[in-house]
FIBA-224557 format. One record per residue (C-alpha): residue in three letters; x, y, z. Coordinates in pm, whole numbers, plus 32768, in hexadecimal, padded with zeros to 4 digits. Layout:
AlaXYZ/...
***
This chain:
Unk800080008000/Unk811980EF805C/Unk81C380AB7F11/Unk808481057E57/Unk806A82487F1A/Unk81D6829D7ECE/Unk81A682527D5F/Unk806C83297D55/Unk811E84487E08/Unk8241842B7D16/Unk815684397BED/Unk80A4856C7C7A/Unk81EC86217CB0/Unk826385C77B54/Unk811A86357ABF/Unk8130877D7B80/Unk828E87B87AFB/Unk821E87717998/Unk80F6885A79BC/Unk81D189697A4A/Unk82C989377931/Unk81B2897B783C/Unk81388ABA78E2/Unk811F8BD577EA/Unk81798D38784D/Unk80E68E5A7786/Unk818F8FAB77B0/Unk81CC90F376FA/Unk82F591D676B1/Unk82C4934F7683/Unk838994917678/Unk83BE950077DE/Unk836A966A7790/Unk825896677689/Unk81C4950976C9/Unk81ED94CE7552/Unk81FD9354750E/Unk835292D674A5/Unk833691DD7388/Unk845F90F67358/Unk84E9910274BC/Unk85AC8FC3750C/Unk855B8EFC7647/Unk86578DF276B0/Unk86448CFD77D0/Unk876C8D3878B7/Unk878C8BC278F8/Unk87B08B7D7785/Unk88158C9C76A0/Unk87B78BCF756F/Unk86468BD875CF/Unk85B98D247558/Unk847B8DC774D6/Unk84318F1A7440/Unk8311900B7477/Unk820490437373/Unk8188918C72E0/Unk80D591E47424/Unk8200918D7500/Unk81659048757C/Unk82228F0175AF/Unk81DF8DAE7649/Unk82D18CAD76CF/Unk82B58B5A7773/Unk838C8B2878A7/Unk83B98A4279D3/Unk840C8AA37B38/Unk85828A8D7B03/Unk85728B7779D8/Unk848D8C667A92/Unk857B8C7D7BB6/Unk86998CE37AD0/Unk85C88DF47A25/Unk85DF8E7F78C4/Unk86AD8F7C7801/Unk85F9907B7724/Unk86BE9134761A/Unk8659922B750D/Unk873892F47429/Unk875B945774AA/Unk86DB93FE7607/Unk87819393774A/Unk878B921B7783/Unk86D291A478BB/Unk86D190627988/Unk858090237A32/Unk84AB8F157ACE/Unk83AF8E6A79EE/Unk82518EC47A6A/Unk81178E6D79AA/Unk805D8FA07928/Unk817C908A7977/Unk81C791BC789D/Unk833D91F87889/Unk83B693597841/Unk850293947799/Unk85BD94D977C4/Unk861495797674/Unk877695EE765A/Unk86FC974475E0/Unk862797897710/Unk85F6971D7874/Unk84B296A47905/Unk83D597BA798C/Unk849E98C478D4/Unk83CB99E7785B/Unk83CF9A1D76E1/Unk83449B6D7673/Unk83849B4774FE/Unk83059A5D73F3/Unk83B2990973E5/Unk8406985972A3/Unk835897087296/Unk842E95CF72A5/Unk834D952F71A3/Unk839294F87033/Unk82FF963A6FAD/Unk834997A2700A/Unk82539822710A/Unk8255990A7234/Unk81C998A37384/Unk815899B4746F/Unk8106995575D4/Unk80349A0A76D8/Unk81689AA3777F/Unk81D09B49763A/Unk80769BD975FC/Unk805B9C5C775F/Unk81AB9D077739/Unk81479D9875E7/Unk80029E2A7675/Unk7F319E127536/Unk7DDB9EAA74F9/Unk7D879DD373CB/Unk7E229CB27313/Unk7EC99D9F721D/Unk7FBF9E09732E/Unk80459CA4734C/Unk80D59CAA71EB/Unk81F09D807270/Unk828F9C4072F4/Unk82AD9B97719F/Unk83F19BA870D6/Unk83D29CE8700C/Unk82D69D7B7100/Unk82F69ECB71AC/Unk822F9F8972AF/Unk8124A0697219/Unk8035A16172AF/Unk7EDBA0C372B4/Unk7DE8A14071AC/Unk7C95A0C3721D/Unk7BB5A1A97151/Unk7BEEA0D4701B/Unk7C049F5E6FD8/Unk7D449EA67039/Unk7D919D8B6F48/Unk7EC19CAB6F61/Unk7FFE9CA86E91/Unk80EC9B806EA9/Unk82419B786E01/Unk82049CA86D2A/Unk82279E1F6D11/Unk80B99E7D6CED/Unk802F9F656BE5/Unk7EF7A03D6BFB/Unk7E2F9F9D6AE4/Unk7CF89EC76AF0/Unk7D789E0669C2/Unk7E6D9D4F6AA4/Unk7D8F9CFF6BCF/Unk7DA19B8A6B87/Unk7ECC9B706C71/Unk7DFF9BE06D9E/Unk7CC59B316D23/Unk7D9499F36D05/Unk7E0F99F96E6E/Unk7D3D990C6F3F/Unk7CED995E70AB/Unk7C9698267173/Unk7C16985372D8/Unk7BFC971673A9/Unk7BF59646726C/Unk7AE9970E71B4/Unk7B4597FF7098/Unk7AB4995D7080/Unk7A0899786F30/Unk79DD9AC36E77/Unk795D9A266D35/Unk78009AB76D64/Unk78749C156DC3/Unk77D19D0B6CD0/Unk77D19E406DAE/Unk78259F546CB8/Unk7768A08F6C63/Unk76F9A0696AFA/Unk774EA19A6A2C/Unk782BA2376B37/Unk7942A3156AB8/Unk79B2A3D06BF1/Unk7AD4A36E6CD1/Unk79FAA3796E06/Unk793DA2496D88/Unk7A2EA1936CA3/Unk7B48A1A96DA3/Unk7A80A0C76E89/Unk7A319FC16D81/Unk7AEF9E796DAC/Unk7A0E9D966CDF/Unk7ADA9C786C47/Unk7C059CE06D1B/Unk7BF59BDB6E2F/Unk7BD49BEE6FA9/Unk7BCF9D3F7056/Unk7CC49D077175/Unk7C299E1D7243/Unk7B0D9D2F729A/Unk7BF39C2C733D/Unk7C339C6174AF/Unk7D809BDF7534/Unk7D3A9BBB76A6/Unk7CA39A5D7696/Unk7DB999D775B9/Unk7E9F98D47657/Unk7F8898B8752C/Unk7F98990673BB/Unk804D985872A1/Unk8077991E7160/Unk80E098347049/Unk81A298F66F45/Unk821B97C96E83/Unk816896936E04/Unk8050962B6EF3/Unk7FC194CF6F1D/Unk7EC294656E17/Unk7DCE94576F38/Unk7D9F95CD6EFC/Unk7D1996556DB6/Unk7C6997726CFF/Unk7DA398436D2A/Unk7EC698C56C5E/Unk7FAC99956D37/Unk7FAF991C6E9C/Unk7F02987E6FC4/Unk7EB899157119/Unk7E6098117221/Unk7DD498A37362/Unk7DA797D07499/Unk7CE3986A75B7/Unk7D05982E7728/Unk7C5F970777D5/Unk7C3C96C77949/Unk7CB197877A77/Unk7BF0980C7BA2/Unk7C6899707BAD/Unk7BC49ABC7B5F/Unk7C899B8B7A63/Unk7C589CFA7A18/Unk7D149DE27930/Unk7D009F5678F7/Unk7DD1A00077EC/Unk7DE1A168777D/Unk7EB8A1F77668/Unk7EB5A3327595/Unk7D92A2C274BC/Unk7CCCA1BC757A/Unk7C54A12376BE/Unk7C259FAF76F6/Unk7B719EEF780A/Unk7B7E9D757836/Unk7AE79C8F793D/Unk7AF59B11794B/Unk7AA899F77A3E/Unk7B0D988C7A2E/Unk7A5E97667AD8/Unk7B00960F7AF3/Unk7A6394D67B88/Unk7B9693F97BA2/Unk7AF192AD7C04/Unk7A0392CC7ADD/Unk7B0E934F79EE/Unk7A2B946F798E/Unk7A7795E07961/Unk79BB971B7902/Unk7A5598647896/Unk798B99A1786A/Unk7A149AF47802/Unk79B39C4D7787/Unk7A7C9D5576CE/Unk7A339EC17676/Unk7B0C9FA3759E/Unk7AC8A113755D/Unk7BABA1BF7464/Unk7BBFA31973CC/Unk7C96A35F729C/Unk7CEAA4B07336/Unk7CA3A4F274A7/Unk7C4DA65A7448/Unk7B41A5E17358/Unk7A21A53E7413/Unk7956A51972D4/Unk7A15A3F5723C/Unk7A28A2BD7313/Unk7A46A143730C/Unk79BBA05E7418/Unk79D89EE7744A/Unk79279DF87536/Unk79769C857554/Unk78CF9B837634/Unk793B9A197657/Unk78D198E07713/Unk799E97A276E4/Unk793C9655777F/Unk7A2D952D777E/Unk79F893CA77FC/Unk7AE2929C7802/Unk7AA9912A7837/Unk7BED9077788E/Unk7C138EFE78A2/Unk7D218DFA7871/Unk7CA58DB67710/Unk7C618F12768D/Unk7C4F908776C8/Unk7B1D9142764C/Unk7AFF92BB7650/Unk79CF938C75F4/Unk79C4950375CB/Unk78AC95FE759C/Unk78F9976E7554/Unk77FC9886753C/Unk787F99D874C8/Unk78039B327471/Unk78CD9C3F73C5/Unk78529D997373/Unk79019EC772E2/Unk7871A01F72AA/Unk790AA12471C7/Unk784FA26D71EE/Unk78A2A3B0713C/Unk77E0A4F47153/Unk7851A63C70BF/Unk7852A7797191/Unk76F7A81C7172/Unk778FA9777150/Unk7848A90B7017/Unk773FA8326F7A/Unk75F4A8DD6F34/Unk7556A882707F/Unk760BA73C70BA/Unk7562A6686FB0/Unk769CA5B96F36/Unk76E6A4776FF6/Unk776CA3186FD0/Unk7742A1E670AC/Unk77B6A07E7090/Unk773D9F727181/Unk77C49E107187/Unk772C9CFE725F/Unk77A49B967252/Unk771A9A6D7313/Unk77CB99207303/Unk77A997C27392/Unk78C296C37388/Unk7897955773F6/Unk79B6945E73EB/Unk79F492F5744F/Unk7B4D9256745F/Unk7B9A90E8749E/Unk7CF4905D74EA/Unk7D288EE774F3/Unk7E218E6775F5/Unk7E258D04756F/Unk7F7B8CCD74D7/Unk7F138BBE73E5/Unk7DF08C837355/Unk7E1F8D1871FC/Unk7D3C8E3D7251/Unk7E008F2B732B/Unk7D0F904E733C/Unk7BD590DE72A2/Unk7B31923172AE/Unk79F992E7723E/Unk79A89459723F/Unk787A952971DF/Unk787F96A371DC/Unk77619792718E/Unk7771990C7178/Unk76719A187129/Unk76B59B8870EE/Unk75CD9CB070F2/Unk76829DCF7049/Unk76049F286FEF/Unk769BA0496F2C/Unk75D9A18D6F49/Unk7637A2C56E82/Unk757DA40F6E82/Unk75E3A5466DC5/Unk7556A68B6D41/Unk7532A6886BC4/Unk7523A7CA6AF9/Unk74E8A7AE6981/Unk7543A8B86884/Unk7479A8316760/Unk736AA73B66FE/Unk73E0A5DF6760/Unk732FA499670A/Unk72E3A39A6816/Unk7364A23D67CD/Unk722BA16767E5/Unk721CA08D66AB/Unk727A9F2166E4/Unk72519E986583/Unk72E89EC9642B/Unk724E9FC96343/Unk71E1A1336321/Unk711CA1E8642D/Unk70D1A33864C4/Unk71A3A39565EC/Unk7107A418672A/Unk71A9A5626784/Unk7238A58C68E0/Unk717FA69469A5/Unk71BFA76E6A62/Unk731DA7EB6A11/Unk737CA7E56B81/Unk7325A6BD6C5C/Unk73ACA5D96D6C/Unk7405A4816CE7/Unk7439A3406DA8/Unk74C1A1F06D3B/Unk74E4A0B46E08/Unk758D9F696DCE/Unk74F19E4B6E8F/Unk75D39D1A6E91/Unk758F9BD96F4E/Unk76A09ADE6EFD/Unk766A997E6F7C/Unk778398806F84/Unk778F97126FE1/Unk78CB96406FF7/Unk78E594CB703A/Unk7A1D93F87050/Unk7A6C928D709D/Unk7BC391F170B2/Unk7C8090C5712F/Unk7DE89064716A/Unk7E5D8F05711A/Unk7FA48E677188/Unk80698D4A70F5/Unk81768CDB71EB/Unk82CC8CA9714E/Unk84078C6E7214/Unk84CD8DB1724E/Unk83D18E73717A/Unk82BE8F5971F2/Unk81AE8F3F70EC/Unk805B8FEA70E0/Unk7F5A901F6FCF/Unk7E5C91386FE9/Unk7D14911B6F2B/Unk7BF792116F2F/Unk7AF592E66E7E/Unk7A5294376EB8/Unk792F94FB6E2A/Unk78FB96736E2A/Unk77AA97136DDE/Unk776F988B6DBF/Unk762E99486D7E/Unk75C39AB36DA7/Unk745B9AE36E1A/Unk74669C606E1F/Unk738B9D586D64/Unk74C09DEB6CBE/Unk74C09F4A6C2C/Unk7399A0166CAC/Unk7359A1786C31/Unk7251A2566B94/Unk728BA24F6A1C/Unk71D8A39B69F4/Unk72C3A4416AEC/Unk7406A37E6AC9/Unk7538A3B16BA1/Unk7618A3D56A70/Unk754AA467694F/Unk75C2A43367EE/Unk7643A2D36836/Unk7592A1AD6799/Unk7558A0D168C9/Unk7426A011693C/Unk73C69F6A6A85/Unk74169DF76A9F/Unk73C09CF76BA7/Unk74E39C256C1D/Unk73F69B0D6C7D/Unk73BC9ACD6B0A/Unk752A9A6D6ADA/Unk756298F16ADD/Unk762198576BFD/Unk778E97F66BE0/Unk77FB96926C32/Unk796496186C43/Unk79B094A66C7A/Unk7B0F942A6CC2/Unk7BBD92E36D14/Unk7D2392B06D82/Unk7E2391A26DCE/Unk7F7791D96E6F/Unk809390F66ED6/Unk8175915B6FFA/Unk82B0908F702A/Unk83D790AC7114/Unk85008FC670D6/Unk863B8FAD71A5/Unk875F8F5D70BE/Unk88818F1B71A3/Unk88989059726F/Unk87EC9123715E/Unk867A91677150/Unk85AC917A7010/Unk84529214701D/Unk835C920E6EFC/Unk820692AE6EE2/Unk8161926E6D93/Unk7FF5928E6D37/Unk7EF492F66C38/Unk7DB393BC6C54/Unk7C9593B46B5A/Unk7B9394CE6B51/Unk7A65951D6A7F/Unk794396146A7C/Unk77E2958E6A83/Unk769796336A2C/Unk771E96CF68EB/Unk766B96C8679E/Unk7708961C6673/Unk7765976A65D9/Unk787997A466D7/Unk79D897286694/Unk79E496C06804/Unk78BD95D367D6/Unk792C9473683B/Unk7A9894E36837/Unk7B829456693F/Unk7CC0950869A8/Unk7DD8942F6A2E/Unk7ECC94CA6B23/Unk800193F16B58/Unk80DD94606C7B/Unk821B93CD6D06/Unk830E942F6E18/Unk845393756E5B/Unk854A93A86F75/Unk869A930C6FCD/Unk873493397125/Unk88A492EA7144/Unk8935924F7280/Unk89B6933E7385/Unk8B2693937373/Unk8C0994307473/Unk8C929588741F/Unk8D7296287523/Unk8CE99536761F/Unk8B80958B75D7/Unk8A7694D97511/Unk8A08955273BC/Unk88E594C672F7/Unk888E9517718E/Unk874594DD70DE/Unk86FD95136F6D/Unk8598951D6EEE/Unk84DE95756DB4/Unk838795636D1F/Unk82AE95966BEF/Unk813995C16BD9/Unk8013963A6B0E/Unk7EFD96FF6BB2/Unk7DA197506B31/Unk7CA9985F6B8D/Unk7B4A98476AFA/Unk7A9599846A85/Unk79A79A346B72/Unk78329A586B3A/Unk78589BC16AC9/Unk79599B5769C6/Unk78859A376945/Unk773A9AF16945/Unk77779C666907/Unk764E9D4C68EF/Unk75CF9DAB6793/Unk765E9EDD66E6/Unk75689FD96659/Unk75D2A0AC652F/Unk74E8A1D96525/Unk752AA29463E0/Unk7475A3E163B6/Unk73CBA3FE6263/Unk7309A53E62AA/Unk733AA64463B8/Unk723AA7576382/Unk721CA873647A/Unk70F3A960648C/Unk7093AA71657C/Unk6F55A9B065C1/Unk6FAFA8816691/Unk6EAAA79F65F1/Unk6F3BA7E26495/Unk7095A76264ED/Unk70FAA60B6473/Unk7228A527648D/Unk7218A3F163B5/Unk7306A2CE63F7/Unk7387A198634F/Unk73DBA09C645F/Unk74B89F6B643C/Unk74C49E6D6556/Unk76179DC16555/Unk766E9C896619/Unk77DA9CB5668E/Unk77F59B4D6705/Unk793B9AB26696/Unk78E199476652/Unk7A5098FE660E/Unk7ABC996E6769/Unk7BA29872680D/Unk7C2F98486969/Unk7D65990B69CB/Unk7E98982969DD/Unk7FDF986B6A92/Unk811C979C6A6A/Unk820F97A96B8E/Unk8361971A6BD4/Unk845C975E6CE6/Unk859F96DF6D7D/Unk85FF97106EE6/Unk872D96E06FC2/Unk871D96C9713B/Unk885596CE7215/Unk884D9697738B/Unk899496D97440/Unk89BC96DF75B8/Unk885C975D75E9/Unk8871986174D3/Unk8794982773A8/Unk87A898B37246/Unk869C98707142/Unk86B398ED6FD9/Unk85AD98B56ECA/Unk85B399076D58/Unk846398FA6CA5/Unk83B9993A6B5C/Unk824799556B16/Unk819F998A69C7/Unk802999C569A9/Unk7FCD9A0A683E/Unk7E5299F1685D/Unk7DF49AEA696A/Unk7CA19B94695A/Unk7C7E9CF368CF/Unk7B7B9DD96833/Unk7BC39DF466BF/Unk7B229EF565D5/Unk7A589E5864BC/Unk79F59F26638A/Unk78CD9EDA62A8/Unk780F9F8A6195/Unk76BBA02461E0/Unk75CBA0C360E6/Unk74D5A1D76136/Unk7424A3016096/Unk746FA47060BA/Unk732DA5336086/Unk733DA6935FF6/Unk7252A77C60B6/Unk72CEA8BE6017/Unk7197A8DD5F3E/Unk70AEA8EA6069/Unk7013AA4060AD/Unk7012AA636225/Unk6F03AB706210/Unk6E01AAA26152/Unk6E1FA94161DC/Unk6D0EA8CB62C6/Unk6DC2A7A1635E/Unk6EFDA6D76367/Unk6F8FA68E620C/Unk6F2EA54D615B/Unk7069A48A60FF/Unk6FB3A3D95FE5/Unk6F9EA5235F2A/Unk7104A5945F65/Unk7224A5575E79/Unk734AA4975F0D/Unk74A5A41F5EC3/Unk7504A2B55F02/Unk7640A2A55FD5/Unk7722A18E604B/Unk7818A1BC6165/Unk7902A0F3623E/Unk78A6A0E163AC/Unk7952A02164C2/Unk78FF9F6565FE/Unk79D49E9666EB/Unk79E79D1E6708/Unk7A9E9C446804/Unk7BB79B856759/Unk7CEB9ABC67B8/Unk7DC59BD46734/Unk7EAA9C2A6859/Unk80029B9C6895/Unk80B49BB969E4/Unk821A9B3C69E9/Unk82C99B316B39/Unk842A9ADA6B97/Unk84F69B1F6CCA/Unk85CA9AB16DED/Unk854E9A996F54/Unk86369A6D707C/Unk861C9A4D71F5/Unk87379A3872F3/Unk86E999F4745F/Unk87FB99E57565/Unk8803995676C0/Unk87CD9A4377E0/Unk89169AE6782E/Unk897D9AA37998/Unk89759BB37AA0/Unk889F9CA179CE/Unk87A99B877977/Unk876E9C1A781E/Unk87259B6976D8/Unk87669BF9757F/Unk86759BA77467/Unk86C69C177308/Unk85C59BE871F7/Unk85879C8670A9/Unk85539C4C6F3B/Unk85999CB46DDA/Unk84599CBB6D10/Unk84369D046B9E/Unk82D89CFD6B11/Unk826D9D2B69A8/Unk81069D836951/Unk808A9D8467EC/Unk7F6C9D1A670E/Unk7F839BBD667D/Unk7E7A9BE6656F/Unk7E4E9CE36451/Unk7DAA9E2B64B3/Unk7CC39F0C63E8/Unk7CEBA08563FB/Unk7C3AA19D6344/Unk7CFBA2E46322/Unk7C49A422638F/Unk7C87A4D36246/Unk7B8CA5B7619A/Unk7BA7A5E0601F/Unk7AAEA6B35F5E/Unk79D7A6E16091/Unk79B1A56B60C7/Unk7A5EA48561BC/Unk7B47A391610E/Unk7A84A24D60E3/Unk7B9EA15160EB/Unk7C17A07D620F/Unk7D759FED620A/Unk7DC59E92628C/Unk7F159E93633F/Unk7FE89D7C63C9/Unk80439E4464FF/Unk7F7F9F4965B7/Unk80219F6B670B/Unk81519EE267B8/Unk81EC9F426904/Unk83219ED369C1/Unk83309F016B38/Unk84629EA96C07/Unk84CD9ECB6D71/Unk85DE9E576E61/Unk85B39E6B6FD8/Unk864B9DE57119/Unk85C29DF47279/Unk86AF9DDA73A1/Unk85F09D8574DE/Unk86969D7C7634/Unk85A69CEA7732/Unk86059CD8789F/Unk855B9C0C79AD/Unk85A19C577B1C/Unk84E19B517BE7/Unk85479BE07D38/Unk84AB9D2F7CE1/Unk83959C8B7C17/Unk83EF9D7D7B05/Unk84149D427992/Unk84639E3C7884/Unk84DD9E437720/Unk85849F3E763B/Unk85679F0774C7/Unk86219FC473BB/Unk855A9F99727B/Unk86349FEB7152/Unk85A1A01C6FFA/Unk86D9A0126F25/Unk862CA0636DDE/Unk84DEA0736D30/Unk84C0A0936BB9/Unk83AAA0B36ABB/Unk83B2A0AA6941/Unk82B7A09F6828/Unk82F59F8A672F/Unk83029FD365BD/Unk81BD9FCB64F8/Unk81749F5E6397/Unk8127A0A562EC/Unk80B9A00F61A2/Unk7F789F4261A3/Unk7F739DE46114/Unk7E089E1060A4/Unk7CF49F1060B1/Unk7B789F1F60B4/Unk7AB7A0145FDB/Unk796BA0B7602B/Unk78AE9F8D5F9C/Unk79559E936083/Unk7A369DFF5F74/Unk7B929D9B5FEB/Unk7CB49DBF5EF8/Unk7E2C9D985F0C/Unk7EF19ED75F3A/Unk7FE69EFC5E1A/Unk81109FD75DD1/Unk803EA0AE5CE5/Unk7F49A0F65DFF/Unk8053A1C35EAF/Unk8023A2D75DAB/Unk7EA7A2B75D8B/Unk7DE2A3F35DD8/Unk7D2CA34D5EF9/Unk7DE5A20D5F50/Unk7F2DA2C05F8E/Unk7EA2A33A60D9/Unk7E94A1D46159/Unk800EA1DF617E/Unk8046A24062E7/Unk815FA327634D/Unk81F2A34B64A9/Unk8301A41E653F/Unk8437A34A657A/Unk844CA3CD66DF/Unk8312A3016728/Unk83ECA1C9672E/Unk84FDA252680F/Unk8544A1906949/Unk84E5A2576A7E/Unk85AAA1FC6BB7/Unk8573A26C6D1D/Unk86B2A24E6DEE/Unk86F0A1C86F4C/Unk8619A21E7077/Unk85FFA19071D7/Unk8506A19A72F5/Unk8546A12A7459/Unk8420A099751A/Unk83FCA04F768D/Unk83169F567738/Unk83129F0878AC/Unk82449E34799E/Unk82479E307B19/Unk81929D347BF9/Unk81079DA17D49/Unk80349D197E66/Unk80AB9BB47E4C/Unk80979BB07CCF/Unk7F259C087CDB/Unk7F5C9D607C46/Unk802E9DAD7B14/Unk807B9F0A7A9B/Unk80FF9F2F7937/Unk8159A04C7853/Unk81E0A07876F4/Unk8277A1997635/Unk82ABA17174C1/Unk83A5A25C741B/Unk8433A2C0756C/Unk856DA31874A8/Unk858AA32F7332/Unk867BA3757219/Unk85C9A3E870DE/Unk86BDA4C6701E/Unk8659A5A66EFD/Unk86B1A5326DA1/Unk86BBA5CA6C45/Unk85F0A5546B1A/Unk85DDA60869CC/Unk868FA7346A63/Unk8585A7506B73/Unk85CBA71B6CE3/Unk84D1A6316D83/Unk84AEA6566EF8/Unk8437A53B6FD5/Unk83B0A5557132/Unk8302A465721C/Unk822AA48A7351/Unk824FA39E747A/Unk8127A2BE74C7/Unk80F3A23C7626/Unk7FFFA18B7707/Unk7FCEA0F77860/Unk7F109FC678D8/Unk7EB59F117A19/Unk7E6F9D9C7A3F/Unk7DCA9CFF7B6E/Unk7DB39B8A7BB9/Unk7CF89B0A7CE8/
***
């Protein structure tokens, strides 16, 4: 009996040892400062160095170990990070200390991503130190960025890797920058908020239709971190050409946060509260933000206001088999741009302008992470986002006519009597009611295929974007129009068909350790198409394929002067596609109102204006998506905690959207009323009894085409040092050389304003080139940031040097390749036409000085930012002064001395956390 008991006990012990030997430990390796997962980190068992595993894309690894191996621990190594020896604990997250930083160090500048593509990561500390009022202020931290005084009385659109130009023909760059907040993109495809017929700066200066996201509307206080991808993004993100802005907002916490900021132009108030139920893994964050800005503090009549409200609920379910996280965000954003002219200068204060923007959004997400090692499905996610806007433009002005003016009321082709505007002086009002609705849905999964010494993941997914505008559109009294003499008609936006974009993507992410080298590959393809289009469109059933690839090679660390140095080389190529907006696909009809008879009589009832109206559809059925080709190469050197990153890039977008003039021939009659005796007539003249002359003229309208080319090239660089001992100061040097070329990529029609024999020249030349501009700049920012923990004081001095800016007009083709005559016939332009009585004027002439390169020499501004913590870190006082010191010398151009001067811009803020 005893022997049986001993045998049974022996078997139980042996079984226990076997079971323990088969225990699986699942852990994670991340950056000790940013918590960024480290893919490709090597984990070796101390008891047997030959037994090793590597982390996957998310920094996860699993290893089987027995008690003996557990007691000896593991070694974790990663190129560019300090090696650590730790105990093996199931579920543990191991944090490695990067050689360029130390854990818990405060970084107040943007950090270059350690990924395969060039991107800037901006953490909460950096934004707090920057003290922004809107998202536009954050762009100062990008390579090539500089501090600018906020201009909040007009739209703020983004520019990435370019020297921007003030022309709506090249807005595709900002339109093609995608803003993604908590996984959901902000869509502006249904934005049609422009004042039809407007010609004045007061109204047109506030129009950013088809120009992308207005960054004024994005509050920064809830943001936890931002990643701005300047290079080739993952194929997971689409409907973009120029860049990607990924915004992640704060989750969790139990504190109350308040912020008050005041600067020379604005005041900002922010209040937030976090609730966390730790046992239930649930959190709720609510916040409110109010910004009040004046373009000039002395002018209380022109203001901009913003209100944002946010509630974000997050819930997690954690088990041994899986982690599930659900999120629900409810947001409101409102901005109000009011402008009223001084009553003493404006006929009783009639003239006014107002713009109101209200956006409501709901974002629901569900993320699943599988912790089973043998499962092919690693993770899955689903997201649905809905937004609704209620926007209103309201313009009122006093109109004073000097002659009889017809009201534009006819909506069909043909001849008709015009209704005369009466009285000559009246108050006109025009509104634009826009109600864009957007829905976004996305599903995705990550698959893994375990291969020894290879981290391998495959991303698969699809997304769908729907946009529709339910607004009433242009609303005005046609008999008392805001802009008389212009042929515009009211149009309901709700009649415009909805826009649907469907996309699918697949991407492979691989990390391979080759000896002590590391090879990383990200390669994928995205397919996109527009739905709900009629067969007449070139985009009907057309798929665009966007291949993108990024490759990186990290060399093993070497010892230089007794210190480690690591070098990484990376490069990428990608195609990017931006679909047209609703306004570009469905423009409003153009009305050509040609006056055939304009008879004036002292008796009002005897007056008559007779029109020939043509209704033109400016829809460009051949409109395609805008496509941008990018490639870049990057070098990253990490030496003894100092890091240098240099990127060279080229981007070429030949199919950007622009408004192109289109000329056509239109026939009408010119009635001769000279035979009418004004003293004997008893009514308005009868056109059927009047002699007339048949005329044909060229008239133009604009059409959206793919006729803009934006060619970018440049070098971006960032150098970040360790904190120098004793003074505890870090030096960050970043800057860029940008050269951007803007020009038309399709032939352009132009009609010279030449009068011969009392008649306007009725020929339009067709030219290869119409406009071309070169913009260039070189800048470097030197930032010294000092952290004094004992005093709880941090401050930075930045010297922002603009070494050179240059502008130049590119040469134009002065001789047309073809021309159109008054009858709409297109002919080739020959050598003999240069001496023709009329056609010779189609040869354009320009002063050679137009093409001279204009250069602005060196200038420098010194900026100061400081923060001080008080009351046990519950109160933080911060201030900033831009252009505290400056060097802007005069320079000479064309024998004229140009003087430059700047005005400091400063502000102060207070943050409270309880």
